[in-house]
Every structure is written in structure tokens, then in C-alpha cells.
N, C-alpha and C positions, 0 to 999 in steps of 0.2 A: 144587194147579192153577195155584189162579187167580193164587197170588203169582206165580211163575218165572211169567207172564200179564206182568209189572204191573213184575218187573223188563229183563223185555224191551222191553216198549215202553219206557222209564224207557232203554238203554243204546242203544236204536235210535236214543231222541232226541235221543241225547248225542251218540250218530255224524253226525249231520242241525248239529247246531249246529253240530260242531268242523269241519264238514264247507262251511256254512256262514260262519265263520270264516277258513278258509283261501281259499277262493274270493276273498271279502271283502279280504283283506287280499291277494292277490296283484292284483290288477283297482286294489289301491292304491297298490305302488306298478309298478301297471305307467304311467299315469297321471302316479307322480311320475316315474318317471326319462323320461317323452314328449319330447323336440325337447330332451336334457338329453348325447346323445353325444360334441358336438363333433367331430360329424365334417372341423372345419375344420381341423384339425389336421395329419390323411394324406391320403395322396396315394391319387388316384382314373388309374387307364387310362382315358381314353375313350374312350364305344359310337363301334364300329368300331375303336377303336383300335391293334387289333393286327392289321397283315396281311400275306400277303405275294404277294409281286407279281416274278415272273419271278426267282423265287431268288432275291428279295430284301426280310428280313422288318425291319417299320416296324412301329414301334411309336409311341406319340400317347400323351403323359400328365398329367395337370393339381399345379402340386407346391405348398402352402394361404400354403409361407415358403419359405428357401433350407435347399437341405441336400444331405446327398449320397447317388447315389441309383444301387447295384448293379446294373444289368441284365447277364442269363447269357441263355440258350439251353441249353435241359438234354435231353442227345439220351437213347439205355438207354444207350453207354460212358463219355459226359464231357458237360464243362460248357462254351462258346463264353459268353465270357463279348464284351460288347453294350461295358459301359462301366463304366467307375468315378471314376465323378465330380461333383460339388458341379454345383446348380443354383440360376437364381433366381426365387424366384415366379412362378407362372407356369402356361403353359403348354408344354410341349418335344415333341418326337420325338425317336425315336434310330431309326440304324437298320445293321441285322446281312446284307451281301454273305458269308457263307460258303459256297455252292450246298450249302443241306441236299438232304437224296436225301426223298424221297417219302415219308410218311407222321407221324408224331405228335407234337410237342414236348408243350414244357410252358416258360413262357416267365415267369421269377421278375424281381424288383423288388425287390429292398431298399434300401432309408432310413431314419432314425436308428431311429424306435422297425417301421417295423408290416415284411413279405412280403408281394409281392403274389402267383397264378402265377396264372398261366392256359393252358388248352391249347388252344392251335392246328394246322390240320393243311399240311399243304407236298404242292401234288398232282403 
């Protein structure tokens, strides 16, 4: 019986060491990758950058460099293209005046290396 207790203790100790090694590994990976994501290469929709005013959808976004941007509004049964153009780096605004009915829609923006989607409501 005492031998089984010793085996159990050894097994628990081994599991504890393995768990500790795993946790330390995860923390090391997180520490080494901190601030290395390179967000400067990605476009972003500005804070409060997607608005609906009097039936017109306005989207403000920032690009890190020149790139092609395809922006569209996705409804239940169709896709409305807002733009499909090359833009210089910096802040831009696109507008769509398609007279959307009240409801929930998806604004989709596709660039060279990413796809952004935001939901918005028309009231």
C-alpha cells in the first residue's frame, strides 16, 4: 500500500513539474512576441468611423501605405459595392447613399492583406 502512495506522489510531482513548464513556456512565448505583431501594415476603421447619417453610410479609415481597398455593404440578399480603388497611405472617407432601409448591416473592407467587418444599424 505504501508503495502505491509513493507512486501516486511521484506521479503528482511529475504532473506539477510538467504544468509548471507549460505555464512558463506560454509566458515566455507571450513575452517574446510582445509588440512584435507589426500593426503598422494593417488598415483600420477609425474610432466612430462608421456612421449612418440621413440614409448615407460614411466610413473613415486609415491605411499604413498605398493599397487597393474594396469596401461593400452586405445586406440579407445582396452586396452593395461602396468602392474598389487604390488609395494612398493615410486617412480616408468613403460614402454610400443607397437609401438603406432600417435594419442591421455589415460593412466589409478588404485590402491587400486583411478583411475587416463591422456591423452597423440604420434607423
